[in-house]
KELUMKOL-184143 format. One line per 10 residues: their letters; for each residue x, y, z of N, C-alpha, C. Coordinates in steps of 0.2 Angstrom, whole numbers, padded with zeros to 4 digits, always signed. Example, Ala and Ser with C-alpha at 12.3 -4.5 7.8 and 13.67 -1.06 7.14 Angstrom:
% KELUMKOL-184143
AS = +0066 -0028 +0039 +0062 -0022 +0039 +0066 -0016 +0039 ~ +0064 -0011 +0035 +0068 -0005 +0036 +0064 +0000 +0039
This chain:
% KELUMKOL-184143
MRPRDTRLPP = +0053 -0012 +0126 +0055 -0012 +0119 +0049 -0010 +0115 ~ +0051 -0005 +0111 +0046 -0002 +0106 +0046 -0006 +0100 ~ +0040 -0007 +0097 +0039 -0011 +0091 +0042 -0007 +0085 ~ +0045 -0010 +0080 +0048 -0007 +0075 +0043 -0004 +0071 ~ +0045 +0002 +0067 +0040 +0005 +0063 +0040 +0001 +0057 ~ +0034 -0001 +0055 +0033 -0005 +0049 +0029 -0002 +0043 ~ +0028 +0005 +0044 +0025 +0008 +0039 +0030 +0009 +0033 ~ +0027 +0009 +0027 +0030 +0010 +0021 +0029 +0017 +0018 ~ +0033 +0020 +0014 +0031 +0026 +0011 +0025 +0026 +0007 ~ +0022 +0031 +0006 +0016 +0031 +0001 +0018 +0029 -0006
MRYVSTRSAA = +0014 +0025 -0009 +0015 +0023 -0016 +0013 +0028 -0021 ~ +0016 +0029 -0026 +0014 +0034 -0031 +0013 +0029 -0038 ~ +0008 +0032 -0042 +0006 +0028 -0048 +0007 +0032 -0054 ~ +0009 +0028 -0059 +0010 +0031 -0066 +0006 +0027 -0071 ~ +0004 +0030 -0077 +0000 +0027 -0082 +0005 +0023 -0086 ~ +0001 +0017 -0089 +0005 +0013 -0093 +0006 +0016 -0100 ~ +0003 +0021 -0102 +0004 +0024 -0108 +0008 +0030 -0108 ~ +0010 +0033 -0103 +0015 +0039 -0103 +0020 +0039 -0097 ~ +0024 +0043 -0098 +0029 +0044 -0092 +0027 +0049 -0088 ~ +0020 +0050 -0087 +0018 +0055 -0082 +0021 +0054 -0075
HGKPFSDILL = +0021 +0060 -0072 +0024 +0060 -0065 +0019 +0056 -0060 ~ +0022 +0053 -0055 +0018 +0048 -0051 +0012 +0052 -0047 ~ +0006 +0049 -0047 +0001 +0052 -0043 +0000 +0048 -0037 ~ -0003 +0051 -0031 -0004 +0048 -0025 -0011 +0044 -0026 ~ -0012 +0039 -0022 -0018 +0035 -0023 -0024 +0039 -0022 ~ -0024 +0044 -0018 -0030 +0048 -0017 -0032 +0051 -0023 ~ -0028 +0053 -0028 -0029 +0056 -0034 -0032 +0051 -0039 ~ -0029 +0045 -0039 -0031 +0040 -0045 -0037 +0036 -0043 ~ -0039 +0036 -0036 -0044 +0031 -0034 -0051 +0032 -0038 ~ -0053 +0038 -0039 -0060 +0038 -0043 -0059 +0040 -0050
EGLSADGGLY = -0053 +0041 -0052 -0051 +0042 -0060 -0053 +0036 -0064 ~ -0051 +0030 -0061 -0052 +0024 -0066 -0046 +0024 -0070 ~ -0047 +0025 -0077 -0041 +0026 -0081 -0038 +0032 -0081 ~ -0032 +0033 -0083 -0028 +0039 -0083 -0031 +0043 -0089 ~ -0029 +0050 -0089 -0032 +0054 -0095 -0030 +0052 -0101 ~ -0024 +0048 -0102 -0022 +0046 -0109 -0024 +0039 -0110 ~ -0029 +0036 -0106 -0032 +0030 -0107 -0028 +0024 -0104 ~ -0023 +0025 -0101 -0019 +0020 -0098 -0021 +0018 -0092 ~ -0018 +0012 -0089 -0020 +0010 -0082 -0015 +0012 -0078 ~ -0017 +0013 -0072 -0012 +0016 -0066 -0009 +0010 -0063
LPESYPVVDA = -0002 +0010 -0063 +0002 +0005 -0059 +0007 +0008 -0054 ~ +0009 +0005 -0049 +0014 +0008 -0045 +0020 +0010 -0048 ~ +0023 +0015 -0046 +0030 +0017 -0049 +0035 +0012 -0048 ~ +0035 +0009 -0042 +0039 +0004 -0039 +0036 +0000 -0034 ~ +0038 -0006 -0033 +0035 -0010 -0028 +0040 -0011 -0022 ~ +0037 -0010 -0016 +0042 -0010 -0010 +0045 -0017 -0009 ~ +0051 -0016 -0006 +0055 -0022 -0004 +0053 -0023 +0003 ~ +0051 -0029 +0005 +0049 -0030 +0012 +0053 -0035 +0015 ~ +0057 -0033 +0020 +0062 -0038 +0023 +0059 -0043 +0027 ~ +0062 -0048 +0029 +0059 -0054 +0033 +0057 -0051 +0040
ATLDAWRVLL = +0061 -0047 +0043 +0059 -0044 +0050 +0053 -0040 +0049 ~ +0051 -0036 +0044 +0045 -0033 +0043 +0039 -0037 +0042 ~ +0040 -0043 +0038 +0035 -0048 +0037 +0033 -0051 +0044 ~ +0038 -0052 +0048 +0037 -0055 +0055 +0033 -0051 +0059 ~ +0035 -0044 +0059 +0031 -0039 +0063 +0024 -0039 +0061 ~ +0023 -0039 +0054 +0016 -0039 +0052 +0012 -0045 +0054 ~ +0015 -0051 +0054 +0012 -0057 +0056 +0010 -0057 +0064 ~ +0014 -0054 +0068 +0013 -0053 +0075 +0007 -0048 +0075 ~ +0007 -0043 +0072 +0001 -0038 +0072 -0006 -0042 +0070 ~ -0005 -0046 +0065 -0011 -0049 +0062 -0014 -0054 +0067
AERDTRPSRS = -0009 -0058 +0070 -0011 -0063 +0075 -0014 -0059 +0081 ~ -0011 -0054 +0084 -0014 -0050 +0089 -0021 -0048 +0087 ~ -0022 -0045 +0081 -0029 -0043 +0079 -0034 -0049 +0079 ~ -0032 -0055 +0077 -0036 -0061 +0076 -0038 -0064 +0083 ~ -0034 -0062 +0088 -0035 -0065 +0094 -0040 -0061 +0099 ~ -0041 -0055 +0096 -0045 -0050 +0100 -0052 -0052 +0100 ~ -0056 -0052 +0105 -0063 -0053 +0104 -0067 -0049 +0099 ~ -0071 -0052 +0095 -0075 -0048 +0090 -0081 -0044 +0094 ~ -0082 -0039 +0091 -0088 -0035 +0094 -0094 -0037 +0090 ~ -0100 -0038 +0093 -0106 -0040 +0090 -0110 -0034 +0089
R = -0114 -0033 +0084 -0117 -0027 +0082 -0124 -0028 +0085
């Protein structure tokens, strides 16, 4: 049985001061404020269903039970 694909589509961000088209995270990361002085917020927030949350919990539990590497 293959695990469910739990990836979400990439988020796009808009300025709080304009209706500018959404920008990807890689574009806004180092900009700080938008060109119009507004803050960047996601265009929309993803809806995550219970099954996806459960799948993420399993992945986190598996990660947390792996032996840690010492440097």
